C-alpha positions as CSV (number, residue, x, y, z in Angstrom):
1,X,49.9,196.9,121.8
2,X,52.1,194.5,119.9
3,X,54.4,195.9,117.2
4,X,53.3,195.4,113.5
5,X,55.8,195.4,110.6
6,X,55.2,195.8,106.9
7,X,57.9,193.7,105.2
8,X,58.6,194.4,101.5
9,X,60.8,191.9,99.6
10,X,61.7,190.5,96.2
11,X,60.8,186.9,95.3
12,X,60.8,185.3,91.8
13,X,60.6,188.6,89.9
14,X,57.8,190.0,92.1
15,X,57.6,192.3,95.1
16,X,55.7,190.9,98.1
17,X,54.3,193.1,100.8
18,X,53.4,191.2,104.0
19,X,52.6,192.1,107.6
20,X,54.1,190.4,110.6
21,X,54.3,190.8,114.4
22,X,58.0,189.7,114.7
23,X,61.1,190.6,112.6
24,X,64.6,189.8,113.7
25,X,68.0,188.6,112.7
26,X,67.8,185.0,111.7
27,X,69.9,182.2,113.2
28,X,70.9,181.6,109.5
29,X,73.8,183.9,108.5
30,X,72.7,186.6,106.0
31,X,68.9,186.1,106.6
32,X,66.2,188.0,108.3
33,X,63.5,186.1,110.2
34,X,59.9,187.1,109.8
35,X,57.3,185.4,112.2
36,X,53.7,185.7,113.1
37,X,52.4,186.7,109.7
38,X,49.1,188.7,109.8
39,X,46.3,188.2,107.3
40,X,42.8,189.7,107.1
41,X,40.0,187.4,108.1
42,X,36.9,188.0,106.1
43,X,33.7,186.1,106.9
44,X,31.6,188.0,104.4
45,X,31.2,187.9,100.6
46,X,33.9,190.5,99.8
47,X,37.2,188.7,99.5
48,X,40.6,190.2,98.5
49,X,42.2,187.8,96.0
50,X,45.7,188.9,96.8
51,X,45.2,188.3,100.5
52,X,43.7,184.9,99.7
53,X,46.7,184.0,97.5
54,X,49.2,185.1,100.2
55,X,47.3,183.2,102.9
56,X,47.4,180.1,100.6
57,X,51.1,180.5,100.1
58,X,52.2,181.5,103.6
59,X,49.3,180.7,105.9
60,X,51.0,177.6,107.4
61,X,54.4,179.2,107.6
62,X,55.9,179.5,111.1
63,X,58.8,181.6,110.0
64,X,60.2,183.1,106.8
65,X,63.9,183.3,106.5
66,X,64.5,186.0,103.9
67,X,67.9,186.7,102.4
68,X,68.9,190.2,103.5
69,X,69.6,191.3,99.9
70,X,66.0,190.4,98.9
71,X,64.5,192.8,101.5
72,X,63.5,196.2,100.1
73,X,62.1,197.7,103.3
74,X,60.8,196.9,106.8
75,X,58.5,199.4,108.3
76,X,56.9,199.5,111.8
77,X,53.3,200.6,111.2
78,X,50.3,201.4,113.4
79,X,47.7,199.4,111.5
80,X,47.6,196.8,108.7
81,X,47.1,197.9,105.1
82,X,46.5,195.8,102.1
83,X,49.0,193.1,101.4
84,X,50.2,193.0,97.8
85,X,52.1,191.1,95.1
86,X,53.5,193.4,92.5
87,X,55.5,193.0,89.3
88,X,59.1,194.1,90.1
89,X,59.5,195.8,86.7
90,X,56.2,197.7,86.4
91,X,55.1,197.9,90.0
92,X,51.6,196.9,89.0
93,X,49.7,194.4,91.2
94,X,49.9,190.9,89.9
95,X,46.5,189.7,91.1
96,X,43.6,191.7,89.8
97,X,40.4,192.1,91.9
98,X,38.0,190.5,89.5
99,X,38.4,189.0,86.0
100,X,36.7,191.0,83.3
101,X,33.8,189.1,81.6
102,X,34.5,188.1,78.0
103,X,32.6,190.2,75.4
104,X,30.2,188.2,73.1
105,X,31.3,188.2,69.5
């Protein structure tokens, strides 16, 4: 079974949590290379908006070269959990599951 890593890092005031198959020292000094990003594939009606946003942003990425100081943690995990984008100050998820309907006035 191939290794799976949960990579948590800061980017633009947010904390990103992504899953990848390869993590190593980058050829660029001071960077960590993250390759083979893993995203959930949903063919049904239920869609995770955070996963969709991350796939839109990183889906075509061959390798991320993250500055070492932006990395919070790299964990080797047994299975993929939910990817997330959180506000760095509050820790709350940035993307909400569904918008709330407006109340009639």
